[in-house]
Structure formats: structure tokens, C-alpha cells
C-alpha positions, 0 to 999 in steps of 0.5 A, a space after each residue: 474515527 467515522 464510526 465513533 463520531 457517527 455512532 456517538 451522534 446517533 446515541 446523542 440524538 437518542 436514535 434506536 440502533 438496529 441490525 441495519 445500523 450496526 452493519 454500516 459500521 463494518 462496511 464503512 470501516 472497510 472503505 475507510 481502511 482501504 483509503 487509509 492504507 493507500 495513503 500510508 503506502 504512498 507515505 512509506 514509499 516517499 520516506 524510502 525515497 528519502 523525502 521529509 515527513 512533510 513532503 511525504 504527506 503532501 505527495 501522498 495526499 497529492 497522489 491519493 486525495 483525488 481518488 479518495 474524493 471520487 470514491 467518497 462521492 460515488 459511494 456516498 451518493 449511491 448510498 444516499 439513494 436509499 434514503 427515501 426508501 419506505 423500508 426504515 431499515 434500508 433507509 437508515 442504512 443508506 443515509 448512515 452509510 453515506 455519512 460514515 463514508 463522508 466522515 471516513 474521507 475527513 479522517 483520511 484527508 485531515 486526521 491521518 495526514 496530521 498524525 503522519 506529520 507528527 507522532 505516527 509519522 515519526 514512528 513510521 520513519 524510524 521503521 523505514 530507517 531500520 528497514 533501510 539499515 537492515 537491507 544495507 547490512 544484508 547487501 554488505 553481508 552478501 558482497 563479503 560472502 561472494 568475494 570469499 567464494 568466487 566461482 569460476 563461471 567458465 567451468 559452468 558454460 555449456 556450448 550451444 551450436 550456432 543457428 540461423 538466428 544467432 550465427 556466432 557460437 555462444 555459451 549458456 551458463 548454468 543459472 544457479 552458479 551465477 545468480 548470486 554474482 550478478 543478482 539475476 533471479 532466473 532464466 538463462 544468461 548468454 555470455 
């Protein structure tokens, strides 16, 4: 969006496009994509919590909007400082970058949320629902598998002598045998 609008305006105005002007497109695209991905991540997480698309968009903007505005202000003003430079290549780079970053903010705050509230959001909502259904099926599969192969944990206990830290005798289980049963990911489990 920002690159299309900016370079369309440059072409419409009949300005020459040089290498400095072309470099701005890739730099601005990187900044725009970063902000957009943050917004999409918050949107997806809100959908996973079960929020409606409209609420997910509002929450995403509430979380990401201030940071996007601050980033845009800082970077745009920083790039705008290059505008008065005598070297034309640097001057163009500065004001075009500033304009592209501002346009990327408009795209991420106006265009992207409207897409998320509509067709794009509906597609992402279906993907999140499929992920949730797949995850639920995996959990059911694991529970079925574990119920058929119950392991007697007591045969995998290693006695540990008592110490001054823990005066009572206790046992440490072999982790591999009980990881699937209780959902742990590693380490030793006191029983």
C-alpha cells in the first residue's frame, strides 16, 4: 500500500526515479511489515481466546496502535531531517522515506483492520478454528493412547537417601516414563 501510493504519486508528478528513491521502497516495506505482523499476531491471539473478529481487531489496535504511532513519529521525523541536505540523493531519500513510513502507518491502522474485520479476518478465523480442532483431536488421541498403555510408575522409582535439606526419604522418577502421563517436558519429578 505505501509503496504503491508513494511511487504512484512520484510517477504522476513526473519526478525522476533514481537508485536512492528505489532503496526507500525496500526499507519502508520492512518497517510496514513489522508493524503489520505485530497487529496480525495480536489479532490471531485474540481469536484463539474466542473473541469475535470485531473485538479482536479493537484489542489488537489498542495493543499495537500506540507503538506503531510512536515508531512512525520517531522514524519519520528522523528521516525528515535529511530533507534539507544539499545532496539531492540523500534529500529525496529522507522525505520519501518519511512519507512512506507515514503511509505505512495509515495502511496498518486503517486498511489492515478493515481487512481483518472483513474477508481476510474471516479466512484467518477459519485457520484458527482448524488449528484448535486439530489440537483438540491430538489431545484426545494422546489421552486414548495413554489410557491403553498405563505405566506402573512405581517400578521406575529410584530411592534417594535423605539429606539435611530434605530429612524425609523420597524418590525420584525416571522422567521418560512419566512425561507423557503428566505433561512435563523434562527434569526430575519428586514423588
